N, C-alpha and C positions, 0 to 999 in steps of 0.2 A: 503494500500498500505505498503510495507516495507520498510523502511527508509533506504536509501543508506548513505553508511559512504564515508566521502572524508581521504584519506589515503593520507600517506608523499610523496609517487610512484606519485599520480595524481596535487598535489601541486608543485613536481617538474617538472612535465610534462609541467603544464603550464607556469611557470618560465623560462621554456627550449624554449616556442613557443616564448611568448612575445620578450624573446631577440632576437631571429630568426625575427619575425615580424617587429619589430619595433625598426632598430635602431636609435642613437640620429639623431635628424633630420638636417640635413645640413643647413647650413647659407646661402648657394648659393643657395635653393632651395625656398628660400623666397622670394615671391614679397613686395617689403617694398613700394610701391607705396601708396601714402596718397594724398584725392583730396583735403580734406579741414582741415590742421594740426589744424590751430583754433580751431574750431568746433569740432575735435577730442581729444583735448586736453582740452577744456571746459569743455566737457561730459565724458570723460575715462581716462583723464591723470592721475589722483589719482588711477585709479581702476588698469592701466598698472604697475605704480609705486610698486604698494603695491602686486600684482600679482608675479612681476618681484625681488621682493624681497625674496620673498616666497619662489620661487623656485630655487633661489640662497641660499639659506639657506640650502641646502641640508647638504652641507659639514658637517658644524654644527651637523645636524641630524646624520649622519655616529659617527662622534665623539662620540656623547651618546651614539647610542648602542653599538659602541665598551667600554663603561664605561657599562653600564647598562645588555649588553647579550655579556659577554665576552667566553662564552660556547657555541657561536649559533652552530649550525648545517650547513651543506653543503649548503641546499636548502636557507634558509635564508639568508647567506653572499651570495650566488649567487644573489639572487633577491635587496638586496642594495646594493650590490658592481658593478656587472656588468650589471643590465639591470637599477634598478628604478635610481640611483646615475645618470649614464650615460646620462638618455633620461632629466632626472630634469635638471638637470644644464645647459643642452641646452636648454630647455626651458627659466629657466632666462637669459640665454646671449642673445635667438632671440628677448625674452622682451624686453630685458634692451636696444638692439641695434635699438628697436621701439620708445622707450621715448626717446631718447637720439637725435633720429634723428629727434623730434616733437619739441626740443631745452630745456626738462626736464634736471633736473639734473641726472646722472645716480643713480642704487639703491644702498640703503648700507644696506647691509645685517649684520646679526646679527648671527656673526662665534665664539663664546664665548663658550664652554659647559658650562651651567649652573650650580651656585652653588649646587640647589638642587640636580639635576644629579650625582654631586661631590659627596655629601653627601651617597650618595645610593654606590657609589663602594663598601665601605667594605662588603655589604650585598650580592653582583652581585651573589657572588659564591655560596652562598649559595641556594641549587635546590628549597626547595618550595617557596623561595622569587623570585630567575629568573622565577620560572613558573606565578608568578602572574605577577612580571614585564611583561613575553612575551604577555599574554593574554592582559595586557592594552596596550601593544604596538601596537596589531593588531587592537585593537578597535579604537585608536588614527588614523590609519593608514586608517582605513574604512573612519572613521569620514571626515578627512583631503580631502579626496581622492574625495569623497561623492561631496563635498564642493567646491573642483578646478573645478569638473565636471558640476555642475549645476551654476555657477560663468562665464564659458569660455561656457555654452549653450545660456546662457542670454546674455552676450558680443557681441557672432556670430550674436545673433539678432538684436544685437543694430547697430552692424558695417555694417552686409547689408541693416537695415533699412537707415543709413545714405550713404549708396552705397558706402562704404567703402570695397568691396568687392574683394581685391587680399590680403588685409590683414587678411580677413574673412577665404579665402579658401586658402593661404598657410600658414597664423602662425598659427592663433587659430585652423582651424582646425584640420593640424595634431598633436597640444598638445593634442587637445580633443580626438582624436582619443588614445592615449596611457594612458591616464589617466583610465578608465574603467576596462583594465589588472588589476591594480596596485589595483583597489578597490578590483575586483575578489579575488586576493592574499590575501590581508589581511579577508577577507569573510571567504574565505575558512581553510585559517589556524586559525582562531577563532572559527568556527562552529567544525571545526575537532577536536578541543582542548576541545571543551564542550563533542562530541560524545564519546570519548574516557575518557572519566571522570578523564583527567590528572589532574583538580582541586577538591581537594578535598573541603567539607561542608564551611571550619575555609576559606579558600584560598579564593573561591567564594567573601564568608561575607566581607574579609578585602578588596580586588577587587572592592568591592563595595562603600565602605568607601572613599578609595584613587580615584577613577573616580570621584566620587560626590564630594570631595575637591580639586578634580586638575585639574576638565575640562578647557578645552580651547580651543575657536575658533581657526583654523588655520591662524597661524604668529601673535597670538597677543603675547606668550611669556609672560603671567603675566605682560604687560606692557601695563596702560592704556592708554599711547598715540597712542599704536598700537589698544587697542579694540575701540578707539574713530573712528581710521582711516578704519579699521574693519567695522563699523557701516557706515560708508561714502560709503565703497565698496557695499555694501547689498540695502542703497538707492538708488546710483547708477545705480544698476542694475536689479531695481523695486523689489525685494526679502523682502522689509519690506511690503508690500501689502500683504500677506501672510504669517507671518513669524510662524504661528503653520505648516501651510503645511512643510513651509523650516527644521524648527526643526524635523517634522517627516521624513525627507527626510534624515535628517544629521544623527538622534538619530535610525531610527527602527532596525540597526540591535544590539545594544546594549540592547534596551529595550527587546528584544529577546532571548538572550542569558544572558547576566546579569543579568536583573531584570525579568527572567521568572516567578518566585512567584509572582510578582504583577499584576493581570492578568486584564487586558483590557488595561493596559499602552503602548501606543503608540509609545511613546519618552519619555526618561528619561526627569522631570522637569528643572533638570541645564541647559541643551539644550535650550529651550526656555529662561530659564533666562539669560543666556550668550547673546543671539541675542536680546533680549529685551534691556539688558545695552547698548551694544554697540552701539546701534540704539539711544539711549537714549542720551549718551554719544557726541554722533556728531550732533545730535540735539540740545542737550543745546550749543555747541560752536557755530554751524550756529545761533543759536536766538541771544546769548549773542555776538558774532561779530557786528551783526546786529543792536542789543542795543547800543553797542558803537560806530557804526556808525553814528547812528542818533545822536547822544548827542555831536558827535565830532565838 
């Protein structure tokens, strides 16, 4: 069967459809009714806080894109400025509204452009470098959106199990509906670059090195406190029970595109390693806290 190439026009049409089908979720469309605030906070309060913070950090994400991809084409600009940012910022606002309704402090997003990003600015205009950065941006976006979809799926199940159907259906449901389209954009864009051989062998080699050294789970921002919190989210959602399956879902695309020469690789090892480290950091804190309480 002949391979179907993903064209720029196809990606652009996808972005246009996303904007038409999924406008930002209106706050007044959400039913914030909660039957058991105490139990919801105990079970998923830290999950809501983490998700709200990550969604609200899209402001920083856009600033970083402006630094890393100064010569971005119109399709990418339309995606991140006209579709993705308005949708994601609204996700963050309604999640933050829910958690503050529960009596939790508002989310505190990190909106300063990272120093490592600023260091890349002088190189960003060099075309071969920008091509590598653009490819890694697509892989990061795909990984991030896949993590979001899996988290929202698990959260929906947990909320329905608790009988908190109002927020499951009118808040998490609409968010969950928008995330797969974002993933599809990143997947199509990265795949198209490989299909059209945009990257030369040396660029792919450098991309593999950079990806392995810089990979981070969504929202961790190379910050150990956030990595520990991510581990808590994984445990709360029950994703720690099958970490290898979770890693496969997150890393499947880059295993296929970036590590294709490594036969039999279902996901890059650094994905599972990052997951295990985050969960271990969280559990170490819980056990350490328990030991302190026992001796107090």
